[in-house]
N, C-alpha and C positions, 0 to 999 in steps of 0.2 A: 898386281896389273900386267899380262902376260905382254912380253914384249916383242919387237915387230918381227925378228928373227923366227922366232918360235911360232907365231900368229902364221905366219907364211907357210910354215913347215907342216902347222898342223893341219893346213888346208890341202897346200897343193900335195901331200903325201896320203890324204883320206881314203884314197883307191888301194893304197900299201895295206892299210888295216883292212878294208872287205877281205882282198884276198887271203890275206891271213888266217883270215876269221874261216873264210873255206879251206882250208889247209886244216884248221882245229877240228872244223864239220867232219871233212873227207874222211881223218882218219879215228872220227867219233872218241879225239881226245880231249873232250869237256868233261863227255861222258863218266872219261875213265876218272880224271880230275875229280869228278862232284860224288863219286863210290867210293873213293878211299884216297888217304894220303899217299904219295908216291913221292919218289925220286927220279931223276931222270933218265937212269939206266932203265927203273921200272916200267916208267913208259915208254921208253924206246924200244927195249921188249915185246910190249904188250902191241905196240902198234907198229909196229918192224919197219923202223924208221931207226937211220945211222944216229949214233949216240950224240956226235960233235953236232949235226944236224936237229936235233931234240933240245939240247942246249940251248942251242939260237934260238929254238923257238920260244923255249918256256921264259926264257929270258926276256926277250919281246914282249908276250904275255900279259906278263907281269909290269911291263913299263907303262903298258896301256891300260890295265884295272880286267883286263877279261880272269885272270887268275891271281893266287895270293900265294906270297914266300915269305913260309913262317923261317927258314933255314937256309944256310946254303946251297943245297940241293933239297929242300922239303917245300915241295905245293901243296897248296889245297884249294878248293873253290870258295869261292865269294855271291856273291848274287847275280853278278852278269857271267861266270861260269855257268850257275843253275842257268840263268836264259838261254846261253849256245849250246847248251845238250840237252833242250827242252825239244818238241815237235814243232814249236813254234819258233825257236830260234834257228834250226836246222833248215826250215822250210824257209826263213825269208832270208834268211846268208844267200842261200841256193838262187832263189829270184835275182834279190840286188847283183848277186857275182856276176852270175850267168844269161840274165836276160836286163832287168832294168837298168842296173849299171853301163852295161854297152851301150844304150838307149843315152841316160846320162850323159856319158861324155861326149855322146854324138850332137848334143842339145845346141851348144855356140854353133856347129858346122849349119846344124839345119836353122836356127834363128840369122842367120849371116846367108843364108839361100833365099830365106823369103823375106829380108828386108827387115827385118824385127815384126814382122806383123802379130799378135796374137792369134797364135794356135787357134784355130777354128774347125779345120778340115780333118776331119777322122780318118781319110784316104790318105793322108797326107802330115806327116808323125814323126817325132825323131827317130820313135819306135822303128818303124820301116828302115831308116836310113841306119840305124846302129846294128839292127840282125839283119840287115843286106836282105828284105823280104818287103813282096809285095803283099803280105796277109798282113790284119790288123792284130792288135792280139792276141783278141778272141779266139779269132780263126786258127791264129798260131799254135797258141796253148792245145785248143783239138787236134792238132797233128805231132804234136808233142808230147802224149800223153806222159810221161813220168815228171814233165815239169808243172803240167797242172795239174797234177799230184801235188805237187808242192803249193801252188799257186791258190788250191782251192785250202791246204789247210793250213796255209799263215791266212787266207782270209777270215778263217772259221776259229781258229786260236785264236788270234791275236786282241781280242773284245772277249774272250771267257771268262768269267768272274765278274765282269766289269758293269757297270747302270745300263738299264736299257730303256726305252723309249715308256714302257709299262711302269718304271716307277718313276714319274714325274703326269703322267697322264690316267686319270679317272675314265675308265673305258664304259665301262659300263656305264657312268654318267651322261658320257659321252655322244652313245648310238642310242639311247633309247629303251622302250622295251622293246623283247623278240621273241620269238618261239620257234619252234623245232624247222619251221621252215623260210625263216627270213637266213636270207644271205648275210651275214654280221660282218667279213673280214677277208678279203680278197688279197692276198698277199702277191702279186705281181712281180715277176722275178726272182722269188724267192727259194729259187733254190734248193735244198734239202729241206727246207720246212722250219725254222728254228727259231725264226721271231712267233710261228703259226705255234708253233710245239710249248713257245713261254706264254701264249697267248689261253693256250687251254688249260696249263698248269697252274696257273696265277685266278683263274675262274671256269672252274671244275664246273659249277652251275649255272653257268652263262649259256643257254639254248641259242642256238642258229645253227649253220652250218660256214663254218672256216675250210677256204680252199687256197690250195697253193698253185699262181699258173708260172710255168715257166717253158722254153724249147722242148723240142722232141729230147734231146740228148737227154737233158738235167729229168727232164719224166721219167727215162727208160730203168735213169741211175735209181731213182728214188721210189719207183714201183720196185725196183729189183733189189732194192736193200734199204728199205725207209727205218728211220734214226725211230729210237723208241721214243714213243711217246707219240705216232705219227696214226696211230690208229684211229682217234676222231676225226683225221683231217682229211679233206680231199685231194685229187692232184689232177689238175687237166694239162695240156698246151696250149698255149697263148704267145703269141708273138708282141708285145706291145704296141709295133706301129703297126697295127692292126684295129680295126674297131673292136671294143671291150666286147663280150660277148656277155657277161653277166649282168645284167639289168638293176637297177636298183636296190645296190647291195650297202650300208649303212656304212662300212667304212673303205676304200682302195688305198693299199698302204704297199708304198716302196720303199723299199732302205738300202741308200749307196747307194742308188741308179743313175739319178740325174746327172752326177760328179762324172759321170763315163760320157756325158755329150756335152755339147756346142747350143747353145740355145735353141739354131734351130730344127735341130732333133728333138729336142724336149718339148720346144713347141708341137711337134708334131707330137710323140707319146700323149699330151696333154687331150690334144684337139682327138684321139683316139681315144681315152679314158673319157674324156664327157659326154660319148657316144651311153655310155654305160649310167651317168649318174643322175641324181635327182636333187629335190633340195633338199630329201632326208639324208642324201648321201655327205660323206667329208673323205676326203682327201687327206690322208694323212703322210708327209715326207720326212721318212728317217735321217737325216744329212746332217753335215757340218753347217753351219751360220757363222762366218769370218771374222771378228771382229775388225771394224774399218782402223782401228788404232791398237797398237799392241797385241796383235793376235800371235797364240801359241805357236812355238817352234813346231809344234808337230802336226797344226792345221794349216801353216806355210808347207814348210814338206810334201802336204798332202795335195793338196795345190799345185805344187810344183812337178809334182810324180803325175799329177793326170795330165799337165803339160807335155809331159815329156813323151808319157805313153798312146793318149789316147784325143794328145791336141783339143781334150777337156777343161773342165776347172772345176775347183770349190766355189763357192759365192759368199758373198755377205746379202746382211738380212734385204737391203735396197736392191741387188741384182736378183734374189729372189723373188719380192713384189714387183718387179718389173716384168719378171717373167714371166709370171701364174697370171698378172693385168693382160699380158699382152694374147693369153689363152683366154682369155675372158673366166677368168680363178680369181678367187683374195681369199687372201692369208686371214683367219681368223683370230690366231695367238701363234709365237713360239716359244715352246718347251726347252729349257735347256738339262739336259743329263749327266753330259759328262765333263768341263770343264778344259783338261790339257788336250782334246779334241773338236772343242765347241761342238760336240753334236749333239743336233737337236730334234725334236718332233713338231713338225709347222703342220699345224690343222686348220686347213684350209677347205673350202667353199663354191660353189658357183656364183656366179656377180648376181 
């Protein structure tokens, strides 16, 4: 059992661990250790760092498990080193250290200033306070391209090789017969179309149109530099806060969209979506469904991150049902496909 003073040191000094991880990422030190067994002098020379500082850094990294030490002056990679040396690791550390970390440290002051109301105003967030900006997170990222690249890399790589909604949802059975003219799958806010590509690859003989919708600058990026496999997918501009222009689609799909918004904005999205839906249409919500009891730490971490960055939230099943009901929709079933994040696909329909 951890003694009290160790507990306080671990919690209170957590920002130091993020900061020193960023030092290692800046120097590409973790990549150097991943690629070869090294001494502190060899690493100091490669990274152009004072040897005394390098020895101190390596002692720290070893003590918290970021690297392993075979002998007095022999350092090697472990699973944490490999994670920090990856694109996912680099982008995630930069986002936390330079952007979200500042917002998280501002959260106590933000909550005091709001008398501890549940954050629900996307124009009033701890992100605004921590970053001293009047832009929301997404507008800020647009105006800071380097961080936008890190954000997109972090979002796309942290779920690579992991289960997806198609692993638990029998899509052809759910949507029924189709032909070439059928609007099969509308991926709303689908970014570069990873899930649409996955659908085409999973069911190459399934007839129908697969369409990704997103805002203009995303559409321009996808058009200029489409991912492999995008050839059989359409792309169109659409703002989800305006009426859905594609009518009678078999499936309208959102992935990790609603957790970015408070309930009133989510209802607005759903009301605009219903304009396109018919009795045959399904709404597929690919989101976390957080347990009321013994929720895993990755899910609760995500919930608090949404509160800090966007004054939004992850939701329990009861909260999802209430949100859908208020918008004139019903939940048909919930299928969990990733336990550590409680990722689920919720199959929904008109009442």
